[in-house]
C-alpha positions in Angstrom: 0.0 -0.2 0.7 1.1 3.5 -0.8 2.1 6.2 2.1 -0.4 8.4 -0.2 -2.8 6.5 0.2 -2.6 5.2 4.4 -2.2 8.6 5.1 -5.6 9.2 3.2 -6.9 6.0 4.1 -5.7 7.6 7.8 -7.8 10.9 7.0 -10.9 8.9 6.6 -10.4 7.6 10.5 -9.9 10.5 11.4 -12.5 12.4 10.2 -15.0 9.5 10.8 -13.6 9.9 14.6 -14.5 13.9 14.2 -17.8 12.9 13.1 -18.8 10.4 16.0 -17.4 12.7 18.6 -19.1 15.9 17.1 -22.4 13.7 17.5 -21.5 12.9 21.3 -20.3 16.4 22.2 -23.3 17.6 20.7 -25.3 15.3 22.3 -23.6 16.7 25.4 -24.2 20.0 24.5 -28.2 19.1 24.5 -28.3 18.2 28.2 -26.2 20.2 29.6 -28.2 22.6 28.1 -25.3 24.2 26.9 -22.4 24.2 24.2 -20.2 26.1 25.8 -20.6 23.2 28.6 -20.4 20.4 26.4 -16.7 22.7 24.8 -15.2 23.0 28.2 -15.9 19.0 29.4 -14.7 17.8 25.6 -11.6 20.7 26.6 -11.2 19.1 30.5 -11.1 15.4 29.6 -8.9 16.8 26.4 -6.7 17.9 28.7 -6.8 15.0 31.0 -6.1 12.2 28.8 -3.5 13.9 27.5 -1.7 13.9 30.8 -1.9 10.2 30.6 -0.3 9.6 27.1 2.2 12.1 28.0 3.4 10.0 31.0 3.1 6.8 29.8 4.9 7.6 26.1 7.7 9.6 28.6 7.6 12.2 26.1 10.4 14.4 27.6 9.9 18.7 27.7 10.1 21.1 25.9 12.9 23.4 26.8 12.5 26.5 28.0 13.8 27.9 24.7 11.7 26.6 22.2 8.6 28.0 24.5 9.8 31.1 24.2 10.3 31.2 20.6 6.8 30.3 19.6 5.3 33.0 18.3 2.9 34.8 20.7 0.0 34.4 18.8 -0.2 30.4 18.3 0.1 30.4 22.4 -4.0 31.0 22.0 -5.9 31.5 18.3 -6.4 28.4 17.3 -7.5 27.4 20.9 -10.7 30.6 20.6 -10.9 29.4 17.0 -11.6 25.3 18.2 -13.6 26.4 21.1 -16.0 29.1 18.6 -16.0 26.1 16.1 -16.3 22.9 18.7 -20.1 25.2 20.4 -21.3 26.5 16.8 -21.5 22.0 16.2 -22.4 21.2 19.8 -25.4 23.7 19.0 -26.4 23.1 15.5 -25.7 18.3 16.1 -29.6 18.7 17.8 -30.6 21.0 16.0 -30.2 19.2 12.6 -28.6 17.0 12.4 -25.1 14.2 12.5 -24.7 15.0 8.6 -25.3 18.8 7.5 -23.3 19.8 10.3 -20.0 17.9 9.4 -20.4 18.0 5.9 -20.5 21.9 6.0 -17.5 21.4 8.2 -16.0 19.8 5.5 -17.5 21.9 3.0 -14.9 24.6 4.9 -12.4 23.0 5.9 -11.5 22.3 1.9 -12.5 26.0 1.2 -10.0 27.7 3.5 -7.2 24.5 2.0 -7.6 25.6 -1.2 -7.9 28.8 -0.5 -4.8 28.7 2.4 -3.5 26.4 0.5 -3.0 28.9 -2.7 -1.2 32.0 -0.9 1.2 29.6 1.0 -0.6 31.3 4.5 0.4 30.1 7.6 3.8 28.9 6.8 2.6 25.5 5.1 3.6 24.6 1.4 2.0 26.4 -1.7 -0.4 24.9 -3.8 -1.9 27.1 -6.7 -5.7 26.7 -7.8 -6.4 24.7 -10.4 -8.8 24.3 -12.3 -9.5 20.9 -10.9 -9.8 22.0 -8.1 -12.3 24.4 -8.7 -14.1 21.6 -9.8 -13.9 19.5 -6.8 -15.0 22.6 -5.1 -18.0 23.3 -6.7 -19.0 19.2 -7.0 -18.4 19.7 -3.0 -20.8 22.7 -2.6 -23.6 19.9 -5.1 -22.9 17.4 -2.4 -23.8 20.1 0.2 -26.7 21.5 -1.1 -27.9 17.4 -1.6 -27.1 16.6 1.4 -28.6 19.9 3.5 -31.7 19.0 2.4 -31.5 20.5 -1.8 -35.5 22.4 -2.0 -36.7 21.3 1.1 
């Protein structure tokens, strides 16, 4: 099996986990009557599980010079965006269901990733927008239309 295929399958598995996790967390937000409580709970337990993983993996702690070298915005921007995105997802899940929410999330991720790749944002490798990618975006948008109910 090629490395590219392995990486693709691993990405699909991660996507499946995100779909399941989002569904369960949406139920949690609904039960708690507030998606922010669900988001807090997910982050608290995630922190707990990460500590356990770090202990068992015996990962060395980063050095102080490494911590100081990280740009300040990287410490909080991703967390803030995660809180906003996950709270929206956890609020939407009980309202409209898993497929429409996940499809919307996927479309958002694809569009921003293609734009970010085209312009080389976030110090990631550049990948120029091509006709094939534009067709792919169009097909994904058509899928979004059909999965989210079309003409309902």
